[in-house]
C-alpha positions as CSV (number, residue, x, y, z in Angstrom):
1,M,-14.3,12.8,31.0
2,S,-16.5,11.5,28.2
3,K,-15.2,14.2,25.9
4,K,-11.6,13.2,26.6
5,K,-12.4,9.6,25.8
6,K,-14.1,10.5,22.5
7,N,-11.0,12.5,21.5
8,Y,-8.8,9.5,22.4
9,H,-10.9,7.2,20.2
10,K,-10.8,9.8,17.4
11,K,-7.0,9.9,17.5
12,N,-6.8,6.1,17.3
13,K,-9.1,6.0,14.4
14,N,-7.1,8.6,12.5
15,Q,-3.8,6.6,13.1
16,Q,-5.5,3.4,11.9
17,V,-6.6,5.2,8.7
18,Q,-3.1,6.5,8.1
19,Q,-1.7,2.9,8.6
20,D,-4.3,1.5,6.1
21,V,-3.3,4.1,3.5
22,K,0.4,3.2,4.0
23,T,-0.2,-0.5,3.6
24,K,-2.4,0.1,0.5
25,S,0.2,2.3,-1.2
26,S,3.0,-0.2,-0.4
27,L,0.9,-3.0,-1.8
28,N,0.3,-1.0,-5.0
29,L,4.0,-0.4,-5.2
30,Y,4.7,-4.1,-5.0
31,I,2.1,-4.9,-7.7
32,L,3.7,-2.2,-9.9
33,I,7.2,-3.6,-9.4
34,G,5.9,-7.1,-10.1
35,M,4.2,-6.0,-13.3
36,I,7.4,-4.3,-14.5
37,V,9.5,-7.4,-13.7
38,V,7.0,-9.6,-15.6
39,G,6.9,-7.2,-18.5
40,A,10.7,-7.0,-18.7
41,A,11.1,-10.7,-18.5
42,S,8.5,-11.3,-21.3
43,I,10.2,-8.7,-23.5
44,I,13.6,-10.4,-23.0
45,Y,12.1,-13.8,-23.6
46,L,10.4,-12.7,-26.8
47,S,13.4,-10.9,-28.1
48,S,15.7,-13.9,-27.5
49,K,13.3,-16.2,-29.4
């Protein structure tokens, strides 16, 4: 019984790690998109001056 419980906890931990990785990668994606938008906006602003 204790072995089964351990495996169950292990599975949950792995799922949690995968979710953490997913949220981290999506956060990095948003930061990247934000930087691109800011960069493009500043280039347009400077070229229109």
